[in-house]
DOVORO-181154 format. One line per 3 residues: their letters; for each residue x, y, z of C-alpha. Coordinates in steps of 0.1 Angstrom, whole numbers, plus 5000, padded with zeros to 4 digits. Example, Ala and Ser with C-alpha at 12.3 -4.5 7.8 and 13.67 -1.06 7.14 Angstrom:
# residues 2
AS> 5123/4955/5078 | 5137/4989/5071
***
This chain:
# residues 310
MIR> 2534/6129/4432 | 2554/6154/4419 | 2561/6163/4389
SLT> 2564/6186/4360 | 2540/6213/4350 | 2528/6220/4318
LAD> 2511/6243/4300 | 2480/6231/4300 | 2485/6232/4335
MVR> 2496/6271/4333 | 2464/6275/4324 | 2439/6254/4341
LVS> 2455/6278/4369 | 2446/6309/4353 | 2407/6303/4360
LKD> 2412/6289/4391 | 2408/6312/4422 | 2429/6311/4452
SEW> 2407/6296/4473 | 2399/6271/4447 | 2433/6255/4440
VVR> 2439/6232/4465 | 2421/6212/4489 | 2434/6191/4518
RGR> 2426/6171/4543 | 2387/6176/4533 | 2389/6215/4543
VPE> 2400/6249/4521 | 2434/6257/4531 | 2451/6292/4532
ALS> 2456/6300/4494 | 2491/6294/4476 | 2498/6329/4490
QSA> 2530/6330/4503 | 2563/6325/4485 | 2590/6306/4507
LSG> 2620/6326/4490 | 2632/6357/4501 | 2638/6384/4474
HPP> 2599/6382/4464 | 2570/6397/4472 | 2541/6373/4482
FAL> 2534/6352/4456 | 2506/6363/4428 | 2496/6338/4401
PAF> 2495/6367/4375 | 2527/6380/4379 | 2545/6344/4380
LLD> 2525/6338/4347 | 2538/6372/4331 | 2574/6367/4341
RFV> 2573/6331/4328 | 2552/6339/4292 | 2563/6375/4288
EHH> 2600/6382/4302 | 2603/6340/4292 | 2623/6337/4326
REN> 2643/6305/4313 | 2627/6282/4347 | 2621/6245/4348
IFG> 2587/6242/4368 | 2570/6213/4392 | 2542/6208/4409
AID> 2531/6190/4441 | 2497/6175/4426 | 2476/6158/4453
GGR> 2443/6142/4439 | 2441/6165/4410 | 2453/6198/4427
ITG> 2482/6217/4426 | 2495/6219/4465 | 2528/6237/4457
LAS> 2550/6248/4434 | 2587/6253/4425 | 2611/6263/4402
ACR> 2653/6263/4393 | 2674/6274/4367 | 2709/6282/4358
RAG> 2730/6303/4375 | 2759/6322/4356 | 2776/6287/4345
STS> 2762/6252/4341 | 2777/6239/4376 | 2755/6261/4397
WGV> 2720/6261/4393 | 2696/6281/4422 | 2659/6278/4432
CQL> 2638/6307/4421 | 2604/6300/4434 | 2590/6279/4462
VVV> 2554/6278/4470 | 2536/6253/4488 | 2503/6252/4511
RDD> 2511/6265/4545 | 2528/6237/4571 | 2530/6212/4538
EQS> 2562/6206/4548 | 2561/6171/4528 | 2550/6186/4498
CGK> 2582/6213/4501 | 2608/6185/4508 | 2596/6163/4482
LLE> 2596/6197/4453 | 2632/6207/4467 | 2649/6171/4461
TLA> 2631/6168/4428 | 2645/6204/4416 | 2682/6189/4427
GHA> 2679/6160/4405 | 2670/6179/4379 | 2695/6199/4383
GEH> 2724/6173/4386 | 2709/6153/4356 | 2719/6185/4339
GAE> 2750/6193/4353 | 2749/6213/4380 | 2777/6202/4411
RLF> 2755/6230/4434 | 2719/6242/4437 | 2712/6271/4459
LLL> 2686/6283/4481 | 2678/6316/4495 | 2653/6316/4531
PDE> 2638/6339/4554 | 2658/6328/4588 | 2633/6306/4600
GRL> 2639/6280/4619 | 2610/6253/4603 | 2619/6261/4566
VDE> 2652/6260/4574 | 2654/6228/4592 | 2627/6215/4560
ARK> 2653/6224/4536 | 2683/6201/4557 | 2664/6176/4556
SGF> 2664/6176/4517 | 2705/6174/4522 | 2710/6219/4518
SPC> 2733/6231/4543 | 2740/6267/4559 | 2761/6289/4538
TSL> 2760/6322/4552 | 2735/6346/4566 | 2719/6380/4549
MVF> 2703/6409/4557 | 2681/6430/4540 | 2681/6466/4544
TLV> 2657/6495/4530 | 2659/6531/4532 | 2624/6547/4546
GRA> 2632/6585/4532 | 2668/6599/4519 | 2673/6632/4540
ALV> 2697/6619/4560 | 2721/6615/4527 | 2722/6653/4521
GAT> 2758/6660/4517 | 2769/6628/4506 | 2787/6631/4469
PLQ> 2778/6600/4446 | 2812/6581/4434 | 2820/6596/4399
RHR> 2849/6563/4394 | 2828/6539/4386 | 2821/6524/4352
PRL> 2801/6491/4340 | 2815/6460/4349 | 2834/6443/4322
SGD> 2843/6405/4316 | 2880/6411/4316 | 2871/6421/4356
DHA> 2868/6385/4373 | 2897/6384/4384 | 2898/6414/4407
LYR> 2866/6405/4419 | 2874/6373/4426 | 2903/6383/4446
IYN> 2878/6406/4466 | 2853/6375/4472 | 2885/6359/4489
ATT> 2895/6382/4510 | 2857/6390/4523 | 2842/6355/4525
TAE> 2853/6327/4555 | 2870/6294/4540 | 2834/6279/4548
VRK> 2818/6302/4526 | 2840/6299/4493 | 2838/6260/4500
ATG> 2802/6261/4496 | 2796/6291/4473 | 2833/6282/4453
LTL> 2865/6279/4453 | 2879/6281/4422 | 2873/6311/4398
QQW> 2854/6291/4379 | 2828/6280/4401 | 2826/6314/4418
ADA> 2821/6327/4382 | 2795/6295/4375 | 2778/6307/4409
QEP> 2768/6342/4401 | 2731/6351/4395 | 2718/6352/4359
RSK> 2715/6385/4347 | 2682/6400/4329 | 2679/6426/4304
RTR> 2681/6455/4331 | 2707/6441/4357 | 2739/6471/4360
ELV> 2764/6456/4372 | 2791/6489/4382 | 2827/6486/4396
VEE> 2844/6515/4413 | 2887/6517/4404 | 2907/6536/4431
DGE> 2946/6537/4421 | 2939/6516/4388 | 2926/6488/4414
IRA> 2890/6474/4414 | 2879/6483/4461 | 2842/6480/4452
WVR> 2812/6460/4429 | 2775/6468/4430 | 2749/6447/4416
LDP> 2714/6467/4404 | 2680/6446/4396 | 2649/6469/4391
RRG> 2620/6447/4405 | 2583/6459/4405 | 2588/6490/4427
YVR> 2625/6487/4441 | 2657/6481/4430 | 2676/6452/4447
VQS> 2715/6456/4455 | 2739/6434/4458 | 2776/6442/4464
MID> 2810/6434/4475 | 2836/6460/4493 | 2873/6454/4490
PLW> 2887/6454/4526 | 2915/6473/4516 | 2894/6507/4503
RED> 2890/6532/4525 | 2869/6557/4513 | 2837/6567/4529
LRS> 2812/6540/4523 | 2783/6570/4520 | 2794/6579/4489
LVA> 2787/6549/4475 | 2755/6543/4490 | 2747/6576/4474
LVL> 2762/6565/4440 | 2733/6535/4441 | 2707/6555/4449
DQA> 2713/6577/4418 | 2714/6551/4398 | 2681/6535/4415
GSR> 2661/6569/4407 | 2627/6569/4422 | 2624/6532/4428
GVQ> 2629/6524/4467 | 2661/6505/4475 | 2665/6470/4490
WEV> 2701/6461/4497 | 2713/6427/4507 | 2743/6426/4530
PAH> 2765/6395/4536 | 2771/6387/4576 | 2808/6393/4571
QES> 2802/6428/4558 | 2797/6444/4587 | 2815/6481/4577
LRQ> 2792/6480/4551 | 2756/6476/4570 | 2771/6501/4599
ALE> 2773/6527/4568 | 2737/6517/4564 | 2721/6523/4590
RVG> 2738/6558/4601 | 2728/6569/4566 | 2693/6554/4576
FQM> 2685/6522/4560 | 2664/6499/4582 | 2669/6461/4588
SGT> 2639/6446/4569 | 2646/6410/4576 | 2675/6385/4575
YRL> 2675/6352/4551 | 2698/6322/4550 | 2715/6311/4514
MVK> 2719/6277/4514 | 2732/6257/4490 | 2732/6217/4484
LLV> 2762/6200/4466 | 2753/6176/4443 | 2788/6159/4436
AQI> 2807/6142/4462 | 2836/6158/4472 | 2876/6141/4476
KEP> 2885/6150/4510 | 2919/6135/4514 | 2947/6135/4489
ATV> 2950/6100/4469 | 2976/6087/4448 | 2972/6062/4420
PVS> 2991/6045/4394 | 3004/6063/4359 | 3019/6042/4333
A> 3061/6055/4326
***
């Protein structure tokens, strides 16, 4: 059974040890210790509860219940706009693919009831997980590589860019232009074709999120987003193909903004020049992931004519 988790469920979870969370097929399986999502550390209940009740993450949390035991947790929340939602957490008993699929279907139904047209899911690029998501109606959108920097000595001599400023709401059209110039038609079809769809699909900001844009001759040529996490900073970016500056200066800017924290930089497959720049200065690929999307509304594939009154 899949249902929304209540405060009483959370209180009960706090009192349980990892090995007591679930009992399945007459034995105690491995605990709910590993998140299926990228961008998250291994699942830890204290951190999960802290985020929801102290930092007030606005998520809708559902659980898979089997004989009174919780065999999985999943949550989703609205992205920047009401038409796009994202799966925030997905944790299941290992090898319990059935619960995984049911949880994803429940999240999709809940998001659709609240006006969502798309539900995004970020998974490690691992066949079994991707196959289960496909069965639940998700389609691959694009692949991501995560790069982590081990030491910073290689960047000696690179000067951080000075021509940057915080992102403003009026920058949306310029950033939408870069988005169109750097992504394929298939990616845009999945993530958003119009300016409003693209804007809605952006990940929600936290109080600690920083977004910077880099200008050249009055035009925005690069965008970076920094999201501090526990012990590291998650980085996302877009680079205009027309920008000809040395990308090492952009990397130096990010490291300067990150301070003493580690850096995990997400690079879409189509940003080949950024991948090469990161590798040249010492970043190492630490994982590959798949962004998937489930369309919750039917798309019109062919034009049609309708009668109108004169």
